[in-house]
C-alpha positions in Angstrom: 55.0 27.5 33.9 56.0 27.6 30.3 59.1 29.8 29.5 58.9 31.6 26.2 62.3 32.5 24.6 63.2 35.6 22.6 61.9 34.1 19.4 58.5 33.2 20.9 59.2 29.5 21.3 58.1 27.5 24.3 61.2 26.1 26.0 60.9 22.3 26.7 60.5 21.6 30.4 63.7 20.9 32.3 62.2 18.5 34.9 59.0 16.9 33.7 57.4 13.6 33.1 57.9 11.7 29.8 54.8 13.0 28.1 55.5 16.7 29.0 59.1 16.3 27.9 58.3 14.7 24.5 55.4 17.1 23.7 57.5 20.0 24.9 60.4 19.2 22.5 57.9 18.7 19.6 56.3 22.1 20.4 59.7 23.8 20.6 60.6 22.4 17.1 57.3 23.3 15.6 57.8 26.9 16.9 61.3 27.0 15.6 60.0 26.0 12.1 57.3 28.7 12.3 59.9 31.3 13.3 62.1 30.3 10.3 59.2 30.8 7.9 57.8 34.0 9.6 57.5 37.1 7.5 58.4 35.6 4.2 56.5 36.3 1.1 55.9 33.9 -1.9 59.4 34.6 -3.3 61.0 33.8 0.1 59.0 30.6 0.6 59.9 29.4 -2.9 63.6 30.3 -2.8 66.2 27.6 -3.0 69.9 27.5 -2.2 72.9 25.7 -3.7 71.8 22.8 -5.9 68.8 21.8 -3.8 65.3 22.2 -5.0 64.1 22.3 -1.4 62.0 25.4 -0.4 60.6 26.6 2.9 57.1 26.5 1.3 57.6 22.9 0.2 58.9 22.0 3.6 55.9 23.7 5.2 53.5 21.6 3.1 55.6 18.5 3.6 55.5 18.9 7.4 51.7 19.4 7.3 51.4 16.1 5.4 53.7 14.3 7.8 51.7 15.7 10.8 48.4 14.4 9.2 49.9 11.1 8.1 51.4 10.1 11.4 48.9 11.5 14.0 45.6 11.3 12.1 45.9 8.5 9.6 48.3 6.1 11.2 47.7 6.8 14.9 43.9 7.0 14.8 43.1 5.3 11.5 41.5 8.4 9.9 41.2 8.8 6.1 43.6 11.3 4.6 42.6 14.9 5.0 41.0 16.9 2.2 44.4 18.4 1.3 45.8 15.0 0.5 42.9 12.7 -0.5 42.9 13.3 -4.3 46.7 13.4 -4.7 48.1 10.9 -7.2 51.2 10.0 -5.2 52.3 7.5 -7.8 52.5 10.3 -10.4 54.5 12.5 -8.1 55.8 11.0 -4.8 57.0 14.5 -3.8 53.8 16.3 -4.6 53.8 18.0 -1.2 57.1 19.6 -2.0 56.4 20.5 -5.6 52.8 21.8 -5.3 53.7 24.3 -2.7 54.9 26.7 -5.4 51.3 27.0 -6.5 50.1 28.0 -3.1 50.0 31.5 -1.5 52.0 32.0 1.7 48.8 32.4 3.5 47.5 29.1 2.3 50.7 27.3 3.1 50.7 28.7 6.6 47.1 27.8 7.1 47.5 24.2 5.8 50.5 23.7 8.2 48.8 25.4 11.2 45.6 23.4 10.7 47.6 20.1 10.5 49.4 21.0 13.7 46.2 21.9 15.5 44.6 18.6 14.3 47.7 16.7 15.4 47.5 18.1 18.9 43.9 16.9 19.2 44.9 13.4 17.8 47.7 13.2 20.3 45.4 14.2 23.2 42.9 11.5 22.1 45.6 8.9 22.0 47.0 9.9 25.4 43.5 9.4 26.9 43.5 5.9 25.6 46.7 4.2 26.6 49.1 7.2 27.1 52.4 6.9 25.3 51.8 3.2 24.9 48.9 3.7 22.5 49.6 1.8 19.4 48.9 3.1 15.9 45.7 1.8 14.3 47.4 1.6 10.9 50.4 -0.7 10.7 53.6 0.1 8.9 54.5 -1.7 5.7 56.0 -4.6 7.6 52.9 -5.1 9.8 54.2 -3.5 13.0 52.2 -0.9 14.9 54.3 1.8 16.4 53.5 3.5 19.7 52.6 7.1 20.2 55.9 7.4 22.1 57.8 6.3 18.9 55.7 8.8 16.8 56.5 11.7 19.1 60.2 10.9 19.0 60.1 10.5 15.2 58.3 13.8 14.8 60.9 15.6 17.0 63.5 14.1 14.7 61.6 15.1 11.6 61.3 18.7 12.7 64.9 18.9 14.0 66.2 17.7 10.6 64.1 20.1 8.6 64.8 23.0 11.0 68.5 22.5 10.0 67.5 22.8 6.4 65.3 25.8 7.2 68.3 27.5 8.9 70.3 27.3 5.7 67.4 28.4 3.5 66.5 31.4 5.7 70.1 32.6 5.9 70.4 32.4 2.1 67.1 34.3 1.6 67.7 37.3 3.8 70.7 36.6 6.1 68.4 35.8 9.1 70.3 33.5 11.4 69.7 31.9 14.8 69.3 28.6 16.5 
């Protein structure tokens, strides 16, 4: 039975197998990020704090890209999704962060939600193959193929790090605080 906390996040299971634990923590961090972005308009999603240019909208688009990049492109060997296929990454390596300012809050939320939904399907496909030992079809720059286990841990780390950023941004925007 999944326990939902006061912010609507699924609590990671306390006593579960490795797959359920890893996926549980990733889902918790995804839900934490969604909570930090909830209810914000375009001004809120493009607000910055201190000397950083980081925004919640940029972070949302970045995390959508990271979801697609790891679980669809690297893990399963798919081509980049429509959102990313025509981007000139050499001209702007941080395009995902910068271009978010041109997107509506609804579009940003949809791009991120679609990436998460697609990632869940990709993970399910990989789990059916070789479980957590499934190796990525696409190698890293050094030629190594990481496992699905590694990717899940990496994505937990990615969300946890950005959720810390999101905490600071959200507090600066409207004083909203929380885990």
